[in-house]
Structures are given as C-alpha cells and as structure tokens.
N, C-alpha and C positions, 0 to 999 in steps of 0.2 A: 504493500500500500504506500509505504513511504517512498519507495523507488519510483512507483508510478506517478506519485504526486510531484516528485522532484523532476521527472522527465517532462511532465505537463508544464511545470513552472518554467523550465528552460525553453520549451517550445513557445509558451506565451510571451516569454521575454524577447524572443526573436521575431514574433509575429509582426510588430510594427515595421521592422526592417524588411521582412519578406513582403509585406503588403506594399511598402514603398518601392521595392524593386519591381514588383509586378506592375504597379501603377506606372513606374518609369518606363518599363518595357512597352506597355500599351501606348504611352504617350509618344515614345520614339517611333513605334510602328505607324501611328496615325499621322505623325508629322515628318516622316522621313523625307518626303519630297521637298518640303520647305527647307529642312536642314541641309540637304544636298546642294541647295542653291545659295546658301549663306557662306560668306567668307569665314575662315579660309578653306572650308571644305570644297567650295565650288571650283577651286583650282584643280582639284582631283577630278571632280565630276566632269568638267569640261574637256578633260583629256582621256576620259575612261567611259564614254558612253557605250562603247562596245561591251562593257562588263555589266551594263545596267538594262539594256534593251536588246531585242532581236535586231539583227542587222543584215544588210546585203552589201557585198563588196563591189567596189568599182576598181577593177584592176589597173595597176600602173601601166604606162605605155611600154610597148615592146622596145622602143628606142627612145632613150631619154634625151630631151633637148636641154643641153647644159646652159645654166645661167652663169655667164662669166662673172668673175669677181674683179672689181677694180684693184689693180696691183698695189701692194703696200707703198706708200709714199706718193701715190698719184692723187691728184686733186679729187676730193670727195670720198677717198677710201677710209674705211674704218669708222672712227667716231666722227660725227658731223657736228660742227660747231654752229648749229642753227639755234637761234633764240626766238622766243615769241613773248608777247606781252599779254597778260591776262590778269584780271583782278587788280590792275594798277601796278603789277610787278613784272619785271623781265625775268623769264624763266628759260631753262635749258631743256633738252630732250630727256635728260636724266630726271629732271623735275617732273616732266610729263609722265614718265613711266611710274614714278613713285606715287604721284597724286592721282593717277587714273588707273592704277592696278594693272599695268601692262604685263602680259605673260609672254608675248612674242612680238617682234617688231622687225620688219624687213622693208628696205627701200631699194627700188630699182630706178636707175637713171640711165636713159639711153640703152636700156636692155641689160645693164650690168648691175650686180649687187654692189651698192655703195655702203650699205650698213645692214647688219643682221645681228640680232641679239635675242636672248631668251631668258628674261628675268623670272619667269614663272617657276614654281617649285618642281613641276612635273614636265616642263617644256623642253623642247629640243628640235633639231632640224627634221627628224623623222616622225615626230609626234603628230597625231591627227587631232586637230582642235574642233570642238563643236562650233559650227558657224552660225547656229540659230538662224535669224531671218536674213542673213547674208545669202543663205540658200536661195531666197527668192530671186536674187539677181542672176544666179546660175540657171534657175528654171527659165527665166526670161531668155537667156542665151539659147537654151535648148529649144524653146518655142521658135526663136528666129531661125534656127537651123531647120526645124520641121517645116516652116513656111517655105524656106528656100528649096527644100526637097519636094514640096507639094503635098506632104502628108496632111498638113493643115492648109486649106485652100485660101483662106483670107482671115484677117483679124476681125472682119465684120461678120463672120459666121457666128451663129447662135451657139452658146455653150452647150445646149442640149443636143446639138447635132453630133457631138462627140461624147456626151454624158447622158444617155437616155434615162438613166436612173434618177435624174434630177428633173424630169418632166413633171410639171405641176408644183414645183417648189419655187422659192424666191429667185432661183437661178434660171428659171424658165422665162427668158426675156433678155437678160444681159448677153452681150457678145464677148468674144475673146478680147477685143480691144478694151471693153469696160473692165475686165479682170486685170489686164496689164496695167491699167492706171488706177487701180483701187477705187473704181467708181461703179461697182455693180449695183449699188442700192440695196443689197441684201444684208440682213443681219442688224448689228447695232454697234455702237462704239466699243472698241476692243478694250475692255476694262477688267484687269486681272484682280482688282480689289473686291469685286462682287462675286461671291461664291457661286451663284447660279447664272453668271453671265455666259454668253455663248462660247467665249474663248475658254473659260474654265470647264464647261461641259465637254468641249472639244478635247481639251488636254486630258481630262479624266478618261474619255473614251480611248484616246491614244495609249495612255499608260496603263490603264486598268483592264483593257480588253473589251470595252463597250463598242457600240456601233458608231463609227465616225459618220457613215452615210446617214444614219438616223438623226444625228445631231444637226447635220447640214440641211437635211430636208425640213427640219423643224424651224429653221430661221424665218423670221418675218421679212416682209419687204419694208425697207427703211425709207427709200426715196426712189424716184424715177432713175433708171440707169443713165449714167453719163453726165450727170449734172453736179455731183458733189463728191469730193474726196472723203473716203472713210477707210483708214488703214485697217486691213483685214487679212490676217493669216489664213482665214478660211477661203477668201477669194483666191489666194495662191494655191491652197490645197486643191481647189476645183480646177485651177489652171494646170496643175500637175496631172489631174485626171483627164483633162482635155488632151494633153500631150500623149498620155498612155492610150487613150481611146483612138487618137488619130494615127499613131504609129504602130499600135498593136504590140508594143514592147513595154516592159517595166521601166520606170524612170532610170534606175541604176544601169540597166543594160544599154539604154539609149545614150545616157551620159558617157558610158565607157566607150562605145563605138563611135559616137559622133563628136565627142569633145575630148575626153581624158586621153585617149590613145593618140589623138591627132595633134595635141599640143606638147607631147613629150614629157608627161608628168613622171616624176621619179618615185612616187609613193602610192600605194593603194589608198584609195579613199573609201568611205562607206556611208550609206544612209542607214540610220536606225529606222525600224519599222514599227507600225502599230502592233500592239500585243494581240488584238482581236483579229480573227481571220474573216475575209482574206486580208493578209498582211499587206500593207502598202507603205511606201516611202512618203515622207511629208515634203511636198514641193515647196512649202513655206518655211521649213526649218529643221531638217534632219541630216543635212550633209555634214560630214566630218572629214577634214582634209588637212594636209600639212601646210605650213605657212608658205613654203616655197611653191607649192602647187597652186595655192590661191594667188600667189604673185604671178604665176604663169597665166592664169585666167585674166588677171588685170592687164598683163602685157598684151594679150590678145585683143582686149578692148581698146587699149591705148594705141594699137597699131591698126585700127579700123577693121578688126575682125580677121586679119590675115596672119598666117604663121608659116614660115618656111616657104614662102611663095604660093601658098594655098589659101584661098578665101574660105575660111571655115564658117564665119558668121557674116551675113551680108553687111556691107559697109553702111547701107542705109539703116540697118537695124541698130548698129552702134550709134549712128548719128541721132536717132530718135531717143536713145537711152540717155543722151546728154540734155534732153529737155525739148519740149515742143510748145505749140502756141495755144494749148487748151487753158483758158483762164482759171479754171477751178483747181489746176495742179501747178500753177505758177509759183515761183519762190515767194513765200509770204502769204499765200492764199489757201493753205491747206486746212485751216480751221483747227478744231479742238484735237484732232488726232495726228497732228504733225507740228513740229517745232517751226517757228516763224522764219528761221534762216534756211529752210529747205523748200524745194519744190519736189515734184515727183513725176517720173516718166518711165514706163516700160519696166517696172519693178526695180528701179534705181532711184535713190534720192539725189536730186539735182541741186546745184549751188549757184547757177546763173552767172551773171557777170560776163566779162569778155572771155574769160578762160573756159567757161562752161564745163568745169570739172564736175564729176559725179562720183557717187560712192554707194556701195552696198553696205548695209548696216545690220548687225544683229544685236539683240539685247545683251546686257552685261558688257558691252563695249567691244564688239567685233566690227572691224572696218576693212573694206577693200576700196581704197581711194585711188581714183584714176584721173590724171590730168594729161590728155593726149597732146595738148599744145606744148607742154614742158617735157613730154616724154618721161613722166614720173608715175610710178605705181608704188603705193604704200599699203602694206598689210599690218594691221595692229589687232592682236587678240588680247582680251582682257578678262578679268574676273571681278567686275564691279560688285560692291556690296548689295546693290539693288538692280533689278532688271532695267529700269529706265531712270535716267538722271540727266535733266537738261543741262545742269551746270557742268557735269563731266563731259557731256557731248559737246557743248560749246567750247570748252577748253581744248578738247581733242581736235575739233575742226579748226580752231584758231591756230593750234600748233602745226597741224598738217599743212595748212595753207602757207604758213611762214616757212616751213621746211621746203615746200615746192618753190617758193619765191627765192630762197637761198640757193637752191640747186640751179634754178633757171638763170640766176645771175641778174 
C-alpha cells in the first residue's frame, strides 16, 4: 500500500510537467507552418523545401553555359564599392545584406559575374532556394514560349479554352492576357492575415492535401476582367494550368525542355507539388533553383530572350515584360495590392522611368532584377522576418538601382 501510494505521488508530481509537454507538442504541431516561416528557422526552410513537400525535378542542362567571372583585379571584380542612400544615411552593400537578411547575392554585368556571395547559414552556389512568387515571372516566360510554338494561340483566348474544369467559375470570362496582368477580376484581395481568406484556403489545400480546384472554383467575381489590378497567386496558378492544358505537359517537364536545358543551367531545379492528388506544381510559387541558374534566367531576359544565338523567348515578349500602356498597371497605379513604386506587366513588377528595369519578386525578399539597358542582372535571396515588408522592399530596390547606376558608370 505504501509503495503504491509512493508511486502514485511520484506520478502526480510529474503530471504537470507531462501535461505541459503534451500541450507543447500539440501547440508545435498546430503551429509548425508558422514556425517554419519565422527567423531564423526560415533560412533552413527556404533551402530545404524538398524535405518538406513532394517535388518534381527539373533536370540541369546537358551542356552547361559557363558564367564567366571577372578576373581578380579587373574593374568590378569581387567586392563592389557601391553605396546607396536610405533613411537619411549612406549605406554599403554589406549594410544591405545585414539589414535585409540576404542569404545569397549575385551580380552579372555584361554577362560576367562581378560579385557572388552567400551570407545565409545554409546557402551556397549549388543550393536551391525557394523562389516563392518569383516563380510567377518564370511561368510568364514559359507562356511566351508556348505562344511562340503555337500551343497557346493568343493571349486573348479565354482561360476556359485550356481549363475546362473552370467553366462556370469566376475564371469563366477572363482571358490569358487578364491573368498575365493580374486583372482577372476573380477572387479578393490577397490577405494572409485573414484565416479564411482565399489565399489561406488555397495554401491549406496545397499543404494539407485538400482540393486546390475546389478552392479556385469557389472564388467570387470581384470586378469586371481587365479593369483593375489585384495581385493574385491564384491567377498565376490558373495560368500554370493554362500552360499545362495547352501543351499537354506538366509544368516541370515543359520548363526542363523549353527553358532549363536551353539556357545551360548547371543545377537541377525542382517544383514542390500539392500534397493532394492529382499533384500539381504551383505556377505562382513553387520553383526552387540555384542563384546562378536564376541569374541565367535574368540574363536571358536582359538579352531580349536570346541565348547562344537562339531566340528562346520572343523579343516582343521580353519587351512587354518591361511595362506597357495599360493605365491600371502603370507605376503608381496598382492600388491596395501593390506598392506605389511599382507597376506590373506580364507577371513582372515594373519600375518605369527611362531605364524600364523590371524585377521578379517573391515574399520574404526574393528578387530577380533585370536592367537590359545597363546589361545588369541581380539575384538576391533573403529570409525576411515577415512575408511582406514595404520598408525592406524599398531599401532593396533603392540599393539595387544604385548598384546598377554604379556599374553603368
């Protein structure tokens, strides 16, 4: 009796700790997604998506196109003494990396690497970084190629011509052009802070095995197509389905044969896939690629869509990605779902002005900045504390513009 009582007392003494451990485990399970996106854990997350989600590989090119490196001692080699002014202070690129949580940074000038660094804990030349919405700009390139091949007949084609599963939904009416310019009129403001927002329901379907199609079919019509900008990852998801419906190929296979192999990439890339079946890549956000290979994509766009004497992307497609004359996507006219220093065109953020530079952008600070006039391409991957931060974005764009000006002389 005494032994039993002693054992019971010991168990009761441990009960609060055990209960706390159980409660902690439950909390960790329920909040694991949020924790994986917080600093500093997100530096690991953004380089290890292959360990977290199903994936499909985009094989590296059979023949690598070497990116020459500016020889030591040559002008522009190694560290670049470019300065930028932000917040009333003159700052260096080292300041930029520290202040904006850079994980990798590569600069091409006239086709040569003039700077390459990997400040991130898990970063390196062969590491594949999660591109997030920078994926959208790559999807646009693939659409341009599909148009040139005739798989997609016209940007004026109805979305449902290629996606019959969307007949009767809010996407039954918009055209491919409307999707390219984030002007479908379908859905709502992309707000991650509202638990039951369309984007959060979409994300849960992707990661937890729900029906992505069901979420997309449930979206309301927000406005008439083609009259207002509304940044929408779901628009680009549908654009990816347009590509797959038109070509009869999964996005990763089309990317491998039409883009990755043709520009001489040196590393395998991959798209992570939805957990639910049929598994699908996310045209709006699941590409993972090395910094050097992202730079090769930027170089393709800086050179008017040509590589090694071959026109891979139509030159006119590159030109329209630098901005066009639609007033609702002009710089400063995007409204509540775009920062005022940007415009939008063809799944790229445009910067206007004489240079007409443009950039792909992903949340948490991913950039593929292209200035064809200066022949400069900059890749910056990051692990910001939050998905969106206008201050960090403004500082980054200010610094990248200053860097281009420094290199252009």
